[in-house]
N, C-alpha and C positions, 0 to 999 in steps of 0.2 A: 520633426516630429518627435515628441516626448516619449520616453520609455512607456508611460501609461498608455499612449495611444497606439504604440507598436504592440504592446502586449494584448489590447483590446482587439486589434487586427488578427493576432495569433488565435485568439477565442473565436472569432468568426470563420477563420479560415481553416482551423483543425478539424480533421475528420471525426475525432472522438476525444474523449477526457484524456486518455493516455497520449495520444497524440499531441495534445496541447501541452501536457506538461513535460514531454521531451523536447518539444519545440522551444518553450520557455527556458529549459536548461541550457539548450544550444545558444539561445539568444543571450542569456546570461553570460556564458562563457566568452561568446563574441564581445559584448560589452566589456567584460572586465579585462579581457587579454590586452588589447591596445599594443601600440609600438610593433605590431607585426608579430607579437609573440602569441603563442598557443595557451589555452587554459582549459581546464576540465572543470565541469560544473555538475553537482548532483544536488537534489533536493530531498531532504530527509524529513519524513513524518513520523512522529512519535505519539504513538496512541495504545491505551490499554498496556502500557509498559513494554510495547513492542515497538521496534523501529525498522523502517523499510524505507528504501529510496523509491519514490514514486515519479521521479523525473530524472533523466541523466542525458547529459551532452553526448556521451559515448559509452561504449562498453567499459572502456578503462575507467570512466568515472564511476560507473556503478560499482565495478570490482573494488575500488578503493575505499568507496563508502562502506562496502559490505566487510571490508577487513575490521572497521571499528565494530560492526554488530556482532562478529565473530568473537570479538575480545572483550565485548560489553562496555567499552570505554574508548574515547578519542574526542577530538576537538567538535565534530559535529553533534554528537551525543551531548557533550556538555554545553554546548551553545544551545541546543533546543530544550534539554531539561532545566538548565538555569537561566535560561533566557537572557543571555549576555554574549557579546561578542567574544571569539576565541581566535588568536592569531598565532601561527606557528612561523617565525621567520625563516628558520631552517631546521628541516627534519634532521640534518645530521648532527644538530646541537640540541635536539629535543629530548626530554626524559620525563615529562610530566604523566605520561600514561605507560610509563615502562619501555624498555628497549624493543619490545616485539612490535609495537604499533609503528614506532618512527622506522624501525628496519624494514617492516613489511611494505609500507607506502613508498620509502625511498627506493625500494627494489623496482618500482614501476618507473623510474627516472624522475621522480618528483621532488622538489626540494622545499616548497612553501605552501601553507594552508591558511585559508581565511575562512572561517564559519561565522555566519550571521544569523540570529534569530529573526523568525517572522512574528509578527504580532496576530495571533489568531484569537478566536473567541471559543470558549468552551475548553473541554479537556485535552484536546489535541494540541501538539505543539510541533513546530517545524523550524528547519535552518537550512539556509542556502550555503553550500559548501563549494569553495573555490580552490583548485589545485593548479600549481604552475612548477615547470621545471626550472625556473629560475628562483634562486635564493632571494628572500626579502622583497619578493615581486609586490606583495600586497601592504604597502607602507605609504605614508604621506597622502599624496593625492590619489593614488589608486585605492587606498582604503576609504577615503572619504567618498569617492566616487561608487565605490561598493555599497557604502552605507545609504547614501542618497538612493541609489537604485533600488536596494532592497525595500526601504520605505515606499517607493512609489508603485512596487508591483505587489506589495503586501496584501491590497485589497483583491487583487485577481486571484493570488493564491488562497485567500482566505475563502472565496466563492467557489474556487476549484476544490478545496478539502471539504467544503460542505456538500458538494455535489457528490465527492467520493464517499462520503459517510452515509448520504441517502442511498448511494447505489450498493453499498455494502448491506444496508439495512433491508433493502428490498431483495437482494441476492440470498441473504440469510433466511428471511421470510419464506422466499419460493422454496429453498431448499428444505425448511421445516415442514412446509405444505406437502411437498413430494415424499418425505419421509412419513408424515403422519398417514398419507393415503395408502402407501405401499404397506405398512403396518395394520391398518385396519382392514385392507383386503385380505392379508394373510391370516388376521384372526376370523374373518368369515369362513375362509377355506377350511381352518382348523375346526371350527364349530360345525361345518358340514360333514367333514370327515370323521370326526368323532362323536357327533351328535351331543355335544356339551354345550354348556352356557358361554356366554362371552368371557365372563371372569375366568373360567377354566382354560379357555382357549389362549387368553393371556398369559395365564400361568405356565402353560405347555411352552408357548414361545419363549418366555422369559428363561425358563429353566434350561432350554435348549441353547439359548445363547449364553447363559452362565457356563454351562457343562462344555461347550466347545469354545469357550474365551472368544465369541465372536459377537459383535455388535448387533444389536436387536434388529435394526433396519437391514443389515445384511443377510441375517437369517430370514427375515420377512421377504426380501426381494428373491432370495433363492427358491423360497417355497412358490411364490407367486409366479416366477419364470418357469419353473418345473411344470405348473399346472396350465399357464397360458401360452408359454413358448416364448412371449416377448414382454418387455417391461411394461409395467403399469405407467400410465400418464395421469397427470394430475390437472383438473378441470375446475376452474373457477372463474367467475365472472364479475364484472364491476357492479357495484350495487345500483339496482334499479334497473339493470340491462334485461330485458326480457329475451329468452332464448328463441331462436327461430323454429317457427312451428309449434310453439305452444300456445294455448289459449287462455284468456284471464278469466 
């Protein structure tokens, strides 16, 4: 069974998006280890100038990926940003990203790193990060196998990232709607309490936010909770859907 077929099975068998990415990282680590050795794998997504590990074969893999994020430099960031392969034969002989990076990753018992960029569409960039406790692990046939494997699973990851972007957009939209609803309710409460206009009520809330150095949404939520005793809920329906109990 090809790597593409196995990745497709992972998509079908995974419980959710996050589960798929972690399974993909574990599968990648197993594929690249070979010869009974162990390997770690992390999948880095770079978007809006922010980097994050979206899939990891183990907690250790995520931790060594995050070392690069904290330093804002390292092989996986270089591979993703510049869309080129980056190889670290031996961390004990590495100085491209300064001594802090190599020392920190080597402290986890690791010696070699290979980062391979994924071909994605749009502004997002990604890289597959492989780590081994064996120096010069990812050379020769191992490196060629890693390149072939990355090309094979690029389409699956491209789809996964696209789903991730849609999920983020939906989550942000939901948060915006919830925030807008709470603020609107708070404005109504201030209008009723002060017998003032909507514009004046907004001004009162804005000044309270500024004076207390508190976000407007938090000020609004505190007010709504103090009146109703429970948090407000956002209700919205799909276009064209008729609410039960209403008449046309």
